[in-house]
DSSP file (Angstrom, degrees, kcal/mol; ACC not computed):
  #  RESIDUE AA STRUCTURE BP1 BP2  ACC     N-H-->O    O-->H-N    N-H-->O    O-->H-N    TCO  KAPPA ALPHA  PHI   PSI    X-CA   Y-CA   Z-CA
    1    1 A M              0   0    0      0, 0.0     7,-0.0     0, 0.0     0, 0.0   0.000 360.0 360.0 360.0 111.4   -9.8   24.8   11.0
    2    2 A N        +     0   0    0      2,-0.0     0, 0.0     0, 0.0     0, 0.0   0.254 360.0  99.5 -95.2  12.5  -10.8   24.3   14.5
    3    3 A R  S    S-     0   0    0      1,-0.1     5,-0.1     2,-0.0     0, 0.0  -0.682  82.6 -97.8 -99.9 151.7  -14.4   23.3   13.7
    4    4 A P    >   -     0   0    0      0, 0.0     3,-1.5     0, 0.0     4,-0.3  -0.240  34.1-112.6 -56.9 151.4  -15.6   19.6   13.6
    5    5 A K  G >  S+     0   0    0      1,-0.3     3,-1.0     2,-0.2     8,-0.1   0.767 114.6  63.6 -60.6 -25.3  -15.8   18.1   10.1
    6    6 A N  G 3  S+     0   0    0      1,-0.3    -1,-0.3     0, 0.0    -3,-0.0   0.674 101.7  52.9 -76.6 -15.9  -19.6   17.9   10.3
    7    7 A E  G <  S+     0   0    0     -3,-1.5    -1,-0.3     2,-0.1    -2,-0.2   0.453  89.6  98.2 -93.9  -1.2  -19.7   21.7   10.5
    8    8 A L  S <  S-     0   0    0     -3,-1.0     2,-0.1    -4,-0.3    -3,-0.0  -0.498  73.1-117.5 -88.4 156.3  -17.6   22.3    7.4
    9    9 A T     >  -     0   0    0     -2,-0.2     4,-2.9     1,-0.1     5,-0.2  -0.454  32.2-104.3 -81.7 162.5  -19.0   23.1    3.9
   10   10 A D  H  > S+     0   0    0      1,-0.2     4,-2.1     2,-0.2     5,-0.2   0.905 123.4  51.5 -45.3 -52.0  -18.3   20.9    0.9
   11   11 A L  H  > S+     0   0    0      2,-0.2     4,-1.9     1,-0.2    -1,-0.2   0.891 111.7  46.0 -59.6 -39.3  -15.7   23.3   -0.3
   12   12 A E  H  > S+     0   0    0      1,-0.2     4,-2.7    -3,-0.2     5,-0.2   0.883 111.2  51.3 -68.1 -39.5  -13.9   23.4    3.0
   13   13 A L  H  X S+     0   0    0     -4,-2.9     4,-2.0     1,-0.2    -1,-0.2   0.851 110.6  50.8 -71.1 -23.7  -14.0   19.6    3.4
   14   14 A Q  H  X S+     0   0    0     -4,-2.1     4,-2.3    -5,-0.2    -2,-0.2   0.880 113.2  43.8 -72.8 -35.2  -12.5   19.4   -0.1
   15   15 A R  H  X S+     0   0    0     -4,-1.9     4,-2.2     2,-0.2    -2,-0.2   0.938 112.8  52.6 -71.4 -46.0   -9.7   21.8    0.7
   16   16 A L  H  X S+     0   0    0     -4,-2.7     4,-2.8     2,-0.2     5,-0.2   0.930 109.9  48.8 -52.7 -54.6   -9.1   20.1    4.0
   17   17 A E  H  X S+     0   0    0     -4,-2.0     4,-2.8     1,-0.2     5,-0.3   0.959 111.4  48.9 -56.7 -53.3   -8.8   16.6    2.2
   18   18 A E  H  X S+     0   0    0     -4,-2.3     4,-2.1     1,-0.2    -1,-0.2   0.900 111.4  51.4 -62.5 -36.9   -6.3   18.0   -0.4
   19   19 A Y  H  X S+     0   0    0     -4,-2.2     4,-1.4     2,-0.2     5,-0.3   0.945 112.7  44.6 -60.2 -52.1   -4.3   19.6    2.5
   20   20 A E  H  X S+     0   0    0     -4,-2.8     4,-2.1     1,-0.2     6,-0.4   0.837 111.6  53.5 -59.9 -40.8   -4.2   16.2    4.3
   21   21 A F  H  < S+     0   0    0     -4,-2.8     9,-0.3    -5,-0.2    -1,-0.2   0.877 116.8  36.5 -63.4 -42.8   -3.4   14.4    1.2
   22   22 A S  H  < S+     0   0    0     -4,-2.1    -2,-0.2    -5,-0.3    -1,-0.2   0.604 131.5  25.9 -92.9  -3.3   -0.3   16.6    0.4
   23   23 A N  H  < S+     0   0    0     -4,-1.4    -3,-0.2    -5,-0.1    -2,-0.2   0.641 108.9  60.8-124.4 -24.5    0.9   17.2    3.9
   24   24 A G  S >< S-     0   0    0     -4,-2.1     3,-2.9    -5,-0.3     4,-0.2  -0.106 107.0 -62.6-100.1-162.7    0.0   14.4    6.2
   25   25 A P  T >  S+     0   0    0      0, 0.0     3,-1.3     0, 0.0     4,-0.4   0.799 127.8  64.0 -54.6 -32.2    0.8   10.5    6.0
   26   26 A L  T 3> S+     0   0    0     -6,-0.4     4,-2.1     1,-0.3     5,-0.1   0.513  78.1  87.9 -75.7   0.2   -1.0   10.0    2.7
   27   27 A S  H <> S+     0   0    0     -3,-2.9     4,-1.9    -7,-0.2    -1,-0.3   0.700  79.5  62.9 -75.1 -10.7    1.6   12.4    1.1
   28   28 A I  H <> S+     0   0    0     -3,-1.3     4,-2.3    -4,-0.2    -1,-0.2   0.970 108.0  39.9 -60.0 -59.7    3.8    9.4    0.5
   29   29 A L  H  > S+     0   0    0     -4,-0.4     4,-2.1     2,-0.2    -2,-0.2   0.844 112.5  56.1 -56.6 -40.4    1.2    7.9   -1.7
   30   30 A Q  H  X S+     0   0    0     -4,-2.1     4,-2.6    -9,-0.3     5,-0.2   0.945 111.5  45.5 -58.0 -49.1    0.3   11.3   -3.3
   31   31 A E  H  X S+     0   0    0     -4,-1.9     4,-2.8     1,-0.2     6,-0.5   0.894 110.5  54.1 -71.6 -36.0    4.0   11.7   -4.3
   32   32 A A  H  X S+     0   0    0     -4,-2.3     4,-0.9     1,-0.2     5,-0.3   0.871 110.8  46.0 -61.5 -37.4    4.2    8.1   -5.6
   33   33 A V  H  < S+     0   0    0     -4,-2.1    -2,-0.2     2,-0.2    -1,-0.2   0.919 118.2  40.6 -68.1 -47.6    1.2    8.7   -7.8
   34   34 A T  H  < S+     0   0    0     -4,-2.6    -2,-0.2    -5,-0.2    -3,-0.2   0.884 124.7  36.1 -73.2 -37.0    2.5   12.1   -9.2
   35   35 A K  H  < S-     0   0    0     -4,-2.8    -1,-0.2    -5,-0.2    -3,-0.2   0.613  99.7-129.1 -87.7 -16.4    6.1   11.1   -9.6
   36   36 A G     <  +     0   0    0     -4,-0.9    -3,-0.2    -5,-0.4    -4,-0.2   0.687  54.1 152.7  74.6  17.6    5.5    7.4  -10.6
   37   37 A T        -     0   0    0     -6,-0.5    16,-0.7    -5,-0.3     2,-0.2  -0.317  44.3-107.8 -74.5 160.2    8.0    6.2   -7.9
   38   38 A Q  E     -A   52   0A   0     70,-0.3    70,-1.8    14,-0.2     2,-0.3  -0.529  27.0-161.9 -81.2 158.6    7.8    2.7   -6.3
   39   39 A V  E     -AB  51 107A   0     12,-2.4    12,-2.1    68,-0.2     2,-0.5  -0.895  16.1-130.6-130.5 162.1    6.7    2.0   -2.8
   40   40 A L  E     -AB  50 106A   0     66,-2.1    66,-2.4    -2,-0.3     2,-0.5  -0.972  24.1-163.3-111.7 118.0    7.3   -1.2   -0.6
   41   41 A I  E     -AB  49 105A   0      8,-3.4     8,-2.1    -2,-0.5     2,-0.5  -0.933   7.8-157.1-119.6 125.6    4.1   -2.5    1.0
   42   42 A S  E     -AB  48 104A   0     62,-2.5    61,-3.5    -2,-0.5    62,-1.1  -0.880  20.2-159.3-100.3 126.2    4.1   -4.9    3.9
   43   43 A C  E >   - B   0 102A   0      4,-2.5     3,-1.5    -2,-0.5    59,-0.2  -0.632  30.0-109.7-109.2 165.9    0.9   -6.8    4.1
   44   44 A R  T 3  S+     0   0    0     57,-2.3    58,-0.1     1,-0.3    -1,-0.1   0.690 114.3  62.4 -73.3 -16.3   -0.8   -8.7    6.9
   45   45 A N  T 3  S-     0   0    0     56,-0.3    -1,-0.3     2,-0.1     3,-0.1   0.191 118.9-106.4 -92.3  18.9   -0.2  -12.1    5.2
   46   46 A N  S <  S+     0   0    0     -3,-1.5    26,-0.5     1,-0.3     2,-0.3   0.770  80.7 131.9  60.4  31.6    3.6  -11.6    5.5
   47   47 A H        -     0   0    0     24,-0.1    -4,-2.5    -4,-0.1     2,-0.3  -0.831  48.0-145.7-104.1 148.0    3.8  -10.8    1.8
   48   48 A K  E     -AC  42  70A   0     22,-2.8    22,-2.6    -2,-0.3     2,-0.5  -0.854   9.0-158.2-107.9 147.2    5.8   -7.7    0.5
   49   49 A L  E     -AC  41  69A   0     -8,-2.1    -8,-3.4    -2,-0.3     2,-0.6  -0.986   6.8-168.3-136.4 120.0    4.6   -5.9   -2.5
   50   50 A L  E     +AC  40  68A   0     18,-1.5    18,-2.4    -2,-0.5     2,-0.3  -0.958  37.5 129.6-107.1 116.9    7.0   -3.7   -4.6
   51   51 A A  E     -A   39   0A   0    -12,-2.1   -12,-2.4    -2,-0.6     2,-0.4  -0.952  59.8-100.0-162.1 170.9    4.9   -1.6   -7.1
   52   52 A R  E     -AC  38  65A   0     13,-2.1    13,-2.1    -2,-0.3     2,-0.6  -0.848  38.9-130.1-102.9 135.5    4.0    1.6   -8.6
   53   53 A V  E     + C   0  64A   0    -16,-0.7    11,-0.2    -2,-0.4   -17,-0.2  -0.769  25.6 176.9 -97.5 127.9    0.8    3.3   -7.1
   54   54 A R  E     -     0   0A   0      9,-3.5     2,-0.3    -2,-0.6    -1,-0.2   0.830  68.4 -11.3 -92.4 -39.0   -1.8    4.4   -9.7
   55   55 A A  E     - C   0  63A   0      8,-1.4     8,-3.1     2,-0.0    -1,-0.4  -0.974  59.1-179.3-158.3 161.9   -4.5    5.6   -7.4
   56   56 A F  E     - C   0  62A   0     -2,-0.3     2,-0.3     6,-0.2     6,-0.2  -0.934  10.4-150.0-154.9 165.7   -5.4    5.5   -3.7
   57   57 A D    >   -     0   0    0      4,-0.7     3,-2.3    -2,-0.3     4,-0.0  -0.825  43.6 -83.8-135.3-180.0   -8.3    6.8   -1.4
   58   58 A R  T 3  S+     0   0    0      1,-0.3   -32,-0.0    -2,-0.3     0, 0.0   0.646 126.2  56.8 -60.9 -18.6   -8.7    7.8    2.2
   59   59 A H  T 3  S-     0   0    0      2,-0.1    -1,-0.3    41,-0.0     3,-0.1   0.456 115.9-112.4 -91.1  -0.1   -9.0    4.3    3.3
   60   60 A T    <   +     0   0    0     -3,-2.3     2,-0.3     1,-0.3    -2,-0.1   0.574  61.0 156.7  73.2  13.0   -5.7    3.3    1.7
   61   61 A N        -     0   0    0     37,-0.1    -4,-0.7    38,-0.1     2,-0.4  -0.528  28.6-157.1 -62.4 125.4   -7.3    1.2   -0.9
   62   62 A L  E     -CD  56  97A   0     35,-3.2    35,-3.0    -2,-0.3     2,-0.6  -0.859  25.3-153.2-117.8 139.6   -4.7    1.1   -3.6
   63   63 A V  E     -CD  55  96A   0     -8,-3.1    -9,-3.5    -2,-0.4    -8,-1.4  -0.946  31.4-169.0-112.7 121.3   -4.6    0.5   -7.3
   64   64 A L  E     -CD  53  95A   0     31,-3.5    31,-1.8    -2,-0.6     2,-0.4  -0.722  14.7-163.2-109.9 154.1   -1.2   -0.9   -8.3
   65   65 A E  E    S+CD  52  94A   0    -13,-2.1   -13,-2.1    -2,-0.3    29,-0.2  -0.952  70.9  14.4-129.1 149.9    0.8   -1.6  -11.4
   66   66 A N  E    S-     0   0A   0     27,-1.7     2,-0.4    -2,-0.4    -1,-0.3   0.971  83.1-173.1  57.0  67.0    3.9   -3.6  -12.2
   67   67 A V  E     - D   0  92A   0     25,-3.4    25,-2.4    -3,-0.2     2,-0.5  -0.777  19.5-164.1 -95.0 132.1    3.6   -5.4   -8.8
   68   68 A K  E     -CD  50  91A   0    -18,-2.4   -18,-1.5    -2,-0.4     2,-0.4  -0.890  11.0-157.7-118.3 108.6    6.3   -7.8   -7.6
   69   69 A E  E     -CD  49  90A   0     21,-2.4    21,-1.8    -2,-0.5     2,-0.4  -0.620   9.4-172.6 -85.7 131.3    5.1   -9.9   -4.8
   70   70 A L  E     +CD  48  89A   0    -22,-2.6   -22,-2.8    -2,-0.4     2,-0.3  -0.981  16.0 143.5-128.1 137.1    7.6  -11.4   -2.5
   71   71 A W  E     - D   0  88A   0     17,-1.2    17,-3.0    -2,-0.4     2,-0.4  -0.988  39.1-117.7-159.4 162.9    7.1  -14.0    0.3
   72   72 A N  E     - D   0  87A   0    -26,-0.5     2,-0.4    -2,-0.3    15,-0.2  -0.861  22.0-163.1-112.8 139.5    8.8  -17.1    2.0
   73   73 A E  E     - D   0  86A   0     13,-2.4    13,-2.8    -2,-0.4    -2,-0.0  -0.983   9.9-147.8-120.5 134.5    7.4  -20.5    2.0
   74   74 A T        -     0   0    0     -2,-0.4    10,-0.0    11,-0.2    -2,-0.0  -0.856  19.4-151.9-107.4 100.1    8.4  -23.3    4.3
   75   75 A P        -     0   0    0      0, 0.0     8,-3.0     0, 0.0     2,-0.4  -0.267   4.0-139.1 -66.0 152.8    8.1  -26.7    2.6
   76   76 A R  B     -E   82   0B   0      6,-0.2     6,-0.2     1,-0.0     5,-0.0  -0.935  13.2-137.4-105.9 136.4    7.4  -30.0    4.5
   77   77 A N    >   -     0   0    0      4,-2.2     3,-1.9    -2,-0.4    -1,-0.0  -0.098  40.8 -81.0 -76.9-174.1    9.0  -33.2    3.6
   78   78 A S  T 3  S+     0   0    0      1,-0.3    -1,-0.1     2,-0.1    -2,-0.0   0.767 129.1  53.8 -61.4 -29.0    7.4  -36.6    3.5
   79   79 A N  T 3  S-     0   0    0      2,-0.1    -1,-0.3     3,-0.0     3,-0.1   0.382 118.3-108.9 -91.0   8.1    7.6  -37.0    7.2
   80   80 A G  S <  S+     0   0    0     -3,-1.9     2,-0.3     1,-0.3    -2,-0.1   0.479  73.3 135.1  88.4   5.3    5.9  -33.8    7.9
   81   81 A K        -     0   0    0      1,-0.1    -4,-2.2    -5,-0.0    -1,-0.3  -0.605  59.1-101.8 -90.6 146.0    9.0  -31.9    9.2
   82   82 A K  B     -E   76   0B   0     -2,-0.3    -6,-0.2    -6,-0.2    -1,-0.1  -0.334  33.2-156.3 -66.4 143.4    9.8  -28.4    8.1
   83   83 A G        -     0   0    0     -8,-3.0    -1,-0.1     1,-0.2     3,-0.1  -0.110  40.0 -62.1 -95.4-161.3   12.4  -27.7    5.5
   84   84 A K        -     0   0    0      1,-0.1    -1,-0.2    -2,-0.1   -11,-0.1  -0.659  64.3 -99.6 -80.3 142.2   14.5  -24.5    4.8
   85   85 A P        -     0   0    0      0, 0.0     2,-0.5     0, 0.0   -11,-0.2  -0.234  35.3-148.7 -52.3 142.7   12.4  -21.4    3.8
   86   86 A V  E     -D   73   0A   0    -13,-2.8   -13,-2.4    -3,-0.1     2,-0.4  -0.973  11.3-126.7-123.9 127.5   12.2  -20.8    0.2
   87   87 A A  E     -D   72   0A   0     -2,-0.5   -15,-0.2   -15,-0.2     2,-0.2  -0.580  31.4-169.9 -70.8 123.5   11.9  -17.2   -1.2
   88   88 A R  E     +D   71   0A   0    -17,-3.0   -17,-1.2    -2,-0.4     2,-0.3  -0.675   9.1 173.2-104.1 159.7    9.0  -16.9   -3.6
   89   89 A E  E     -D   70   0A   0     -2,-0.2     2,-0.3   -19,-0.2   -19,-0.2  -0.958   7.4-178.7-163.1 157.1    8.0  -14.2   -6.1
   90   90 A R  E     -D   69   0A   0    -21,-1.8   -21,-2.4    -2,-0.3     2,-0.4  -0.986  23.6-124.2-153.9 158.1    5.6  -13.5   -8.7
   91   91 A F  E     -D   68   0A   0     -2,-0.3     2,-0.4   -23,-0.2   -23,-0.2  -0.820  21.7-176.4-101.0 132.7    4.7  -10.5  -11.2
   92   92 A I  E     -D   67   0A   0    -25,-2.4   -25,-3.4    -2,-0.4     3,-0.1  -0.998  14.9-156.3-130.8 133.5    1.2   -9.1  -11.3
   93   93 A S  E    S+     0   0A   0     -2,-0.4   -27,-1.7     1,-0.3     2,-0.4   0.953  79.3  13.3 -73.0 -46.5    0.4   -6.3  -13.9
   94   94 A K  E     +D   65   0A   0    -29,-0.2     2,-0.3   -28,-0.1    -1,-0.3  -0.993  69.0 174.2-137.9 145.2   -2.5   -4.8  -12.1
   95   95 A L  E     -D   64   0A   0    -31,-1.8   -31,-3.5    -2,-0.4     2,-0.5  -0.996  24.2-149.5-155.5 134.2   -3.8   -5.1   -8.5
   96   96 A F  E     -D   63   0A   0     -2,-0.3     2,-0.5   -33,-0.2   -33,-0.2  -0.958  22.4-163.9-105.2 118.0   -6.4   -3.7   -6.3
   97   97 A L  E     -D   62   0A   0    -35,-3.0   -35,-3.2    -2,-0.5     2,-0.2  -0.906  14.9-135.1-112.5 123.8   -5.2   -3.8   -2.6
   98   98 A R    >   -     0   0    0     -2,-0.5     3,-1.5   -37,-0.2     4,-0.1  -0.530  18.7-129.2 -73.5 137.0   -7.8   -3.3    0.1
   99   99 A G  G >  S+     0   0    0      1,-0.3     3,-0.9    -2,-0.2    -1,-0.1   0.645  99.9  66.5 -62.5 -20.3   -6.5   -0.9    2.8
  100  100 A D  G 3  S+     0   0    0      1,-0.2    -1,-0.3   -56,-0.0   -40,-0.1   0.484  94.3  59.6 -83.8  -5.2   -7.2   -3.0    5.7
  101  101 A S  G <  S+     0   0    0     -3,-1.5   -57,-2.3   -58,-0.0     2,-0.4   0.390  86.0  99.0 -94.2  -3.2   -4.5   -5.6    4.7
  102  102 A I  E <   +B   43   0A   0     -3,-0.9   -59,-0.2   -59,-0.2     3,-0.1  -0.717  41.5 173.7 -97.5 137.6   -1.8   -3.2    4.7
  103  103 A I  E     -     0   0A   0    -61,-3.5     2,-0.3     1,-0.4   -60,-0.2   0.839  68.4  -4.8-101.0 -53.9    0.6   -2.8    7.7
  104  104 A V  E     -B   42   0A   0    -62,-1.1   -62,-2.5     2,-0.0     2,-0.4  -0.985  51.6-150.3-142.1 152.2    3.2   -0.2    6.4
  105  105 A I  E     -B   41   0A   0     -2,-0.3     2,-0.4   -64,-0.2   -64,-0.2  -0.997  18.0-175.4-123.5 126.1    4.1    1.6    3.3
  106  106 A L  E     -B   40   0A   0    -66,-2.4   -66,-2.1    -2,-0.4     2,-0.3  -0.892  31.3-113.9-113.5 141.8    7.7    2.6    2.6
  107  107 A K  E     -B   39   0A   0     -2,-0.4     2,-0.4   -68,-0.2   -68,-0.2  -0.611  35.0-131.4 -70.5 136.0    9.2    4.7   -0.3
  108  108 A A              0   0    0    -70,-1.8   -70,-0.3    -2,-0.3    -1,-0.0  -0.786 360.0 360.0 -98.2 132.6   11.4    2.4   -2.5
  109  109 A Q              0   0    0     -2,-0.4    -1,-0.1   -72,-0.1   -70,-0.0   0.442 360.0 360.0-105.6 360.0   14.7    3.9   -3.1
């Protein structure tokens, strides 16, 4: 389709969106939803999420299940000096992740 999106009918827009979801960059998420595979998501706050994608939209807002959140914390001692980084993690059963906080999404093997 070589026409601008504002000139397409509703049916043509729906078919275009389905094509983009199945063949474009969002196909990774579409595959994760249909097959139930895990993805690794790197977020803007330096946290990593290992989760199963339940649903998503064109803005990459995600509904996630069985989320394992991973991050590093650097504790400070009583003098205010930084100590060694400590790996932290937590489990979240269901999570809505806004798309603008996502840096990259990878297929988890």
